[in-house]
Every structure is written in structure tokens, then in C-alpha cells.
C-alpha atoms as one frame of an Amber mdcrd trajectory, in Angstrom:
protein
  95.885 134.477  89.413  94.750 138.062  89.053  94.810 139.925  85.764  98.585
 140.389  86.067  99.895 141.306  82.638 103.674 141.470  82.648 105.563 141.131
  79.382 105.217 137.447  78.401 108.281 136.217  76.646 110.747 139.000  77.262
 112.028 139.414  80.774 114.955 141.635  81.709 118.270 140.000  82.492 118.196
 138.491  85.962 114.404 138.054  86.049 112.399 134.882  85.497 108.745 133.954
  85.308 108.995 133.146  89.026 109.455 136.891  89.672 105.963 137.644  88.342
 103.672 137.929  91.358 100.677 135.602  91.492  98.604 138.504  92.861  98.963
 142.203  92.296  96.189 144.087  94.059  97.775 147.504  93.473  98.208 146.719
  89.777  94.646 145.458  89.524  93.390 148.674  91.150  95.495 150.787  88.782
  94.268 148.759  85.780  90.668 149.420  86.795  91.415 153.149  87.047  93.080
 153.101  83.600  90.041 151.365  82.104  87.634 153.849  83.718  89.675 156.833
  82.512  89.864 155.468  78.967  86.070 155.129  78.904  85.731 158.831  79.797
  87.883 159.902  76.877  86.373 161.609  73.866  87.565 164.041  71.182  85.711
 166.795  73.039  88.576 166.641  75.578  91.237 167.657  73.057  92.961 170.944
  73.812  92.950 173.732  71.227  96.597 173.013  70.407  95.857 169.308  69.945
  92.886 170.089  67.689  94.967 172.453  65.562  97.769 169.885  65.205  95.316
 167.131  64.227  93.532 169.370  61.713  96.868 170.451  60.221  97.921 166.819
  59.780  94.602 165.966  58.128  94.848 168.952  55.741  98.316 167.747  54.739
  96.905 164.282  54.033  98.817 162.794  56.955  95.888 160.837  58.353  98.222
 158.416  60.122  99.728 161.376  61.996  96.300 162.754  62.898  95.326 159.358
  64.385  98.650 159.155  66.227  98.223 162.643  67.700  94.732 161.785  68.918
  95.916 158.483  70.453  98.747 160.329  72.203  96.291 162.896  73.567  94.089
 160.069  74.815  97.108 158.481  76.498  98.019 161.733  78.227  94.429 162.091
  79.416  94.376 158.555  80.842  97.767 159.015  82.543  96.689 162.352  84.023
  93.389 160.938  85.300  95.062 157.978  87.000  97.862 160.139  88.384  95.354
 162.602  89.803  93.631 159.775  91.672  96.722 158.044  93.047  99.684 160.455
  93.117  99.233 160.917  96.856  99.994 157.176  97.240 102.427 156.320  94.448
 105.252 157.883  92.464 104.014 158.988  89.022 106.402 160.350  86.410 106.594
 160.361  82.632 110.272 161.271  82.735 111.863 158.328  84.515 111.070 155.415
  82.218 107.997 153.946  83.879 104.773 155.780  84.633 104.191 154.489  88.175
 106.438 153.094  90.903 105.007 151.753  94.131 106.617 150.656  97.390 108.169
 147.237  97.080 109.785 148.075  93.754 106.820 147.303  91.506 106.598 149.363
  88.333 103.739 150.008  85.946 103.467 151.495  82.478 100.206 152.919  81.124
  99.873 152.287  77.402  97.255 152.014  74.694  97.967 148.392  73.897  98.271
 148.908  70.152 100.915 146.796  68.460 103.059 149.859  67.683 102.737 151.197
  71.235 103.680 147.840  72.773 106.675 147.494  70.450 107.917 151.035  71.187
 107.661 150.518  74.952 109.242 147.076  74.699 112.292 148.476  72.923 112.566
 151.561  75.128 112.186 149.648  78.370 113.912 146.362  77.588 115.821 146.421
  80.886 112.784 147.201  83.062 110.514 144.724  84.837 107.046 146.259  84.763
 103.370 145.482  84.425 101.541 146.888  81.444  98.325 148.718  82.242  96.543
 148.826  78.916  93.467 150.609  77.652
């Protein structure tokens, strides 16, 4: 079995573990791209607006918010990098629920893999059957 990483215990209504593909070459390729993009990330890639927002949060003592803003910026960077590489092949959109849809109905979500991020996506996308591409 490849590194297929669909949500373990929670499957949408009408789906079973048998619906999880034994191989997912497209997903594996996308996961590799996500991992490469995440390795490129650094605070030097923050935009001026992102830097200002993070500094403002820190000055207000909201260190949790500063960390969240940086993680969100990193996520946007990773999504943009992967989209740039593959948007000519697959449907990328942040506005439709999942980040990537490919022919055959497979769906993928790019996420940081933190406990809070996984929980938020799990609640928001409870009815979706998708593979998590984590970094």
C-alpha cells in the first residue's frame, strides 16, 4: 500500500474502508510536492502585510495569534507552490471545500497536520471523502 492517508476512523456516509484505494499515484505525487514546498518555506517569504500582522499580534501579547498567522502564511505558500506546479493538470481551488480535485473524483486537502488544523478540517469537511496531504 502506498502512503495513502485518508481519514482513519471517520468516513462520510455511504463510504467504507473498501473505498480507500490501495494505490494512489496522483496523491503520492502531490504529497511529495507538498513536502518539497514545505521545506522551501521560511519567514523570509512572509509578505509585508503578513509581517505587520504578526508583529502587531506579538506587540499585543497574542503570541498564539502570531504563530497561527505564520502557520497560515506557510499553508498558503505550500498550496500556491503545489497549485503552480499542477494546476494545468488538476482543479485547484480554496473556495470549493477541497484544495484539489482530479479526474476520477478523487479529492485532496493540503493541511499542516497540526491537531487543531486536522480537527478544523474534519469538522468543516465531514461529508467529504478526501486524502490529507500534510506537511
